[in-house]
C-alpha positions in Angstrom: -11.2 7.9 -16.9 -13.5 7.3 -13.5 -11.4 10.4 -12.3 -11.9 12.3 -15.4 -15.7 11.5 -15.2 -15.9 11.9 -11.9 -14.3 15.7 -11.5 -16.5 16.9 -14.4 -20.0 15.5 -12.5 -18.9 17.6 -9.7 -17.6 20.2 -11.1 -21.3 20.6 -12.8 -23.0 20.3 -9.3 -20.8 22.9 -7.5 -21.4 25.5 -10.5 -25.2 24.6 -10.3 -25.2 25.5 -7.0 -26.1 21.9 -5.5 -22.5 21.5 -4.1 -21.1 24.2 -1.9 -18.8 22.3 0.1 -20.0 23.5 3.7 -21.0 20.3 5.4 -19.1 17.0 4.1 -20.8 13.8 5.9 -18.2 10.7 5.5 -18.6 7.2 6.0 -17.0 4.1 4.6 -18.3 0.8 3.6 -16.6 -2.5 2.9 -16.5 -4.1 -0.6 -15.4 -8.0 -0.9 -12.5 -8.3 -3.2 -12.4 -10.9 -6.0 -9.6 -12.8 -4.4 -9.1 -16.2 -2.6 -9.8 -15.8 1.0 -7.7 -19.0 2.0 -4.6 -17.5 0.3 -3.6 -14.9 2.7 -0.5 -13.5 4.2 -0.8 -12.2 7.9 1.8 -10.2 9.2 2.1 -11.7 12.9 3.2 -15.3 10.9 5.4 -13.6 8.5 6.9 -11.9 11.4 7.5 -15.6 13.4 8.6 -17.0 10.1 11.1 -13.9 9.6 12.5 -14.5 13.3 12.7 -18.3 12.9 14.7 -18.6 9.5 17.1 -15.7 11.0 17.6 -17.8 14.1 18.6 -20.7 11.8 21.0 -18.6 9.9 22.5 -18.1 13.2 22.9 -21.4 14.0 24.4 -22.3 10.7 27.2 -19.1 10.5 28.1 -20.5 14.0 28.6 -23.8 13.1 30.4 -22.7 10.1 32.8 -20.4 12.2 33.4 -23.4 15.1 34.6 -25.5 12.0 37.0 -22.7 11.1 38.1 -22.0 14.2 39.1 -25.7 14.4 40.8 -25.6 11.3 42.6 -22.2 12.0 43.7 -24.2 15.5 45.0 -26.9 13.5 46.4 -25.6 10.4 46.8 -22.0 11.3 44.8 -18.9 10.2 46.2 -18.6 6.6 42.7 -19.3 4.9 39.0 -19.2 5.6 39.5 -16.1 7.8 36.8 -14.5 9.4 34.4 -17.5 7.6 31.2 -16.4 9.8 31.2 -12.8 9.2 31.0 -11.9 12.6 27.5 -12.5 12.8 26.6 -10.1 10.0 25.2 -12.4 7.6 21.7 -12.7 9.3 20.9 -9.0 9.2 19.3 -9.1 6.0 19.2 -11.1 2.2 21.6 -9.0 0.6 24.1 -9.1 3.2 23.8 -12.9 4.0 23.7 -13.0 -0.1 27.1 -11.3 -0.3 28.4 -13.4 2.7 27.7 -16.6 0.9 29.1 -15.3 -2.3 32.7 -14.4 0.0 32.4 -18.1 1.3 32.1 -19.8 -1.8 35.2 -18.0 -2.6 37.3 -18.5 0.0 36.7 -22.7 -1.1 37.3 -22.6 -3.8 40.4 -20.5 -3.3 42.1 -23.5 -0.8 45.4 -24.3 -2.0 46.4 -27.1 0.0 44.5 -30.1 1.5 43.2 -29.5 4.9 40.2 -30.6 6.9 37.0 -32.0 5.5 35.2 -29.5 4.4 32.0 -31.1 3.7 30.2 -30.3 6.5 31.0 -26.4 5.7 29.7 -26.9 2.2 26.7 -28.4 3.4 25.9 -25.4 5.9 26.4 -23.5 3.2 24.7 -24.8 0.7 21.6 -24.7 3.4 21.7 -21.0 3.6 22.0 -20.9 -0.5 19.5 -23.0 -1.2 17.3 -22.3 1.5 17.6 -19.3 4.0 18.7 -17.2 1.9 15.2 -17.7 -0.2 12.8 -18.0 2.3 15.1 -14.6 3.8 13.8 -12.9 0.5 10.6 -14.2 0.3 9.7 -13.0 3.4 11.0 -9.6 3.2 9.2 -8.9 0.1 6.3 -10.0 1.9 6.9 -7.0 4.4 7.5 -4.7 1.4 3.6 -5.6 0.5 2.3 -5.5 3.8 3.7 -1.7 4.2 1.9 -1.7 7.9 -1.1 -3.6 7.2 -2.1 -6.9 9.5 -2.3 -8.8 6.1 -2.7 -9.0 2.0 -4.4 -11.8 -0.6 -1.7 -13.7 -2.3 -4.3 -13.6 -5.3 -5.0 -9.5 -5.2 -2.0 -8.4 -2.6 -3.9 -4.3 -2.7 -6.8 -6.3 -0.6 -6.5 -6.8 3.2 -8.6 -9.7 5.2 -11.1 -7.5 6.6 -14.4 -8.9 8.8 -17.2 -7.8 6.9 -20.3 -5.9 8.3 -22.6 -9.0 8.2 -20.0 -11.2 10.0 -18.6 -9.5 12.7 -18.8 -10.7 16.2 -19.2 -14.2 14.4 -16.0 -16.3 15.3 -16.2 -18.9 12.5 -17.0 -16.5 9.6 -13.3 -16.2 7.9 -12.5 -12.8 7.6 -12.5 -11.7 3.6 -10.2 -9.7 1.4 -11.8 -6.8 0.8 -11.3 -2.9 0.3 -12.5 -0.1 2.7 -14.2 2.8 0.4 -14.8 6.0 1.6 -17.5 8.2 0.3 -17.9 11.8 1.4 -21.9 13.4 0.6 -23.0 16.5 0.6 -26.9 16.9 -0.3 -27.0 13.4 -1.0 -24.5 13.8 -3.7 -21.4 11.9 -3.7 -18.7 14.5 -3.2 -15.7 12.4 -2.8 -14.5 8.8 -2.6 -10.9 7.0 -1.6 -10.0 3.5 -1.5 -8.2 1.9 1.0 -6.8 -1.3 2.1 -6.9 -0.7 6.2 -10.0 -1.9 8.0 -10.2 0.9 10.6 -11.8 4.2 9.6 -9.8 5.9 11.8 -6.2 6.0 9.8 -8.9 6.6 6.6 -9.7 10.4 7.1 -6.7 12.3 6.2 -5.8 10.2 3.4 -9.2 10.6 2.0 -9.0 14.6 2.8 -6.0 14.5 1.1 -6.8 13.4 -2.0 -10.1 15.6 -2.4 -8.2 18.6 -1.6 -5.6 17.5 -4.7 -9.1 16.7 -6.6 -11.1 19.5 -5.9 -8.2 22.1 -4.1 -9.7 22.8 -2.0 -11.5 21.1 1.4 -15.0 21.3 3.0 -15.6 23.6 5.7 -17.1 21.0 8.0 -16.3 17.5 7.9 -19.3 15.2 9.7 -18.5 11.4 10.5 -19.3 8.9 13.5 -17.2 8.1 16.4 -15.3 5.6 14.2 -13.0 8.5 12.8 -12.1 9.9 16.3 -8.4 10.4 16.8 -6.2 12.5 18.4 -4.5 12.5 15.0 -7.1 13.6 13.4 -8.6 16.2 15.5 -5.3 17.9 15.3 -5.2 17.7 11.5 -8.8 19.0 11.3 -7.6 22.1 13.5 -4.7 22.6 11.4 -6.7 23.3 8.5 -9.1 25.3 10.2 -12.3 22.8 9.3 -15.5 22.6 11.2 -15.2 19.6 13.6 -18.0 17.1 14.0 -16.3 14.1 14.6 -16.9 12.2 17.9 -14.4 10.1 19.9 -15.3 6.1 20.7 -15.9 6.8 24.3 -18.4 10.3 23.8 -21.4 8.5 24.4 -20.2 6.9 28.1 -19.0 10.3 28.6 -21.6 12.4 28.0 -24.3 10.0 29.6 -24.1 9.4 33.4 -25.4 6.6 35.1 -25.5 5.4 39.0 -23.8 2.0 39.1 -26.4 0.8 41.2 -29.1 1.3 38.0 -28.5 -1.9 36.4 -31.3 -2.0 33.9 -31.8 0.9 32.3 -35.5 1.9 30.6 -34.2 3.1 27.3 -32.3 -0.1 26.6 -35.8 -1.8 26.3 
């Protein structure tokens, strides 16, 4: 409904001549999400936990292989062959689940009494009831993150961002929020888009693509601050023949040269 109303109003502005899509001014702002800031999944922590459970799986598989080798040396190789799976069980949850099913089946198919299988069954139970569940959880978290640094458990679409009033404050906790990109012309909102990334740099191309889908065309000139400057964005603007008024982050330093001995500059007072 919002899309339909916005498009209808924008079409009216275009017909009335108020909006010509000549000079498009784009900037972003953070809007706090209705989510618990303490219930957040962080990408780095998830990666560490994922590596830890994979190491644990390797140790358990190694233990199972060791017990299997001892049994084969004593009773022959007619049972529980390749019990450890040749190291393939720790790849992902699907491979691990398949290997656990195979191991359980081989244990059920034992036909004559052999060495005590309790160590194997204990390791297998640990794989099935602990490692597999954690591995599936971390894989699901990676799917939800999709390259983001974090997401809120109570609002998975929101990412933790440091709000404008909190920048530079070390003790303040980042909050789940959205990065709203808004483009204007003649003080009318011409385009908007919602993003789960804190940085504006990666939002420019998706925003313009959404605008082209909505309006059927792109503006003639794009004006932004230095937060949008990147080689990828410049290539996109050049590819589509758009006027480029997008600074890069060191533009000011490159265009204002001062002597090194001039430690205190008048314009800074």
